[in-house]
N, C-alpha and C positions, 0 to 999 in steps of 0.2 A: 504494500500500500504506500502510495506517495504521501508527501507531506500535506497536501491540500485536498486529499480525497475525502469525500463525505461518506460516513458509515451508512449502511443500509443497502437494500437492494437497488440496482440501477434503474428499475422502473418506478421507484418512489419519487414523487415530485419534490422539488427542493422547497425548503421552508423559507428560503431567502426571497422568493418571488411573492409579491403581495397578491392577495386574493381579491382583486378589485372586480367589481361587477362590469362585464364588458358592455352591457347595455346602457350603463350610466357613465357618460364621459366625465362627470364631476365627482365620481366616487373617491379618487385619491385626495381631493381637496376636502371633501366632507369628513374623511377620516382625520385629517389634520385639525379640523375645527372642534373635535371632541375634547372635552376637558381632560387633564391628566387624571388617570385612575378613575375616570368617569364620575368625578365628584363635581356636581354642578353648584353646590353651595358649600361654603366653609366659613369658619369663624377663626379669628386670630386675637390673642390677648393684646391689649394696648400696651402693656408693660413689657412685652417681648417675653422670650423664654417659652417654656413648655405650656401647652394648653391646659394641663391639669393643675398647674400652680395657681394659687390665689383664686379660688373659684368664685369669690364675691366681687372681683374686679370686673369692669366693663370689657366688652369684646367688640371688635370690629367685624361686621358681617360682610362677606364678599360673595358675589354671584358671577358665574361664568357667562361671558357675553358672546362667546363664539371665537374670540381671539385671545382674551385674557380675563383675569378676575378683576371685577370692578366693585368699588364700595357700594353696598346696598343698605347700610344702616348701622345701628348700634344696638347692642343688647346689654342689659344692666348686669348680668352675671352669666356664669357658665350654663346654668340650667335653661335660661331663656335662649341662649345661643344654640344649645343643642336642640331645643324644641324647634327653633326656626330652621335649622339644617334638616331635621327629620320631617318637617311639615311638607316639603316638596315631594318626599318619598310617599307620604300618605295620600296626597292629592293626585300625584301623577306617578304611578309605579314604574313607568318606562324610564324616568329620569335617573 
């Protein structure tokens, strides 16, 4: 076996080739517009550091716009921030 040979049978398709829909010419672009790890909403502590630290401090709420995360509001504490993040999952299970 050579240095760059791929393991597996020769008739197995390569995993390096993207599985884009041939009928949709914009499929590669749509894939790039998905949020990282499919997280559409997230919260960040204003003080920095880990999200589990200081649960009573305010949190910045961010929502995926299709290109980046944008500010969407504020939460008074960790519980409210987690509720806001989980709210989109309850109302729209596809997100």
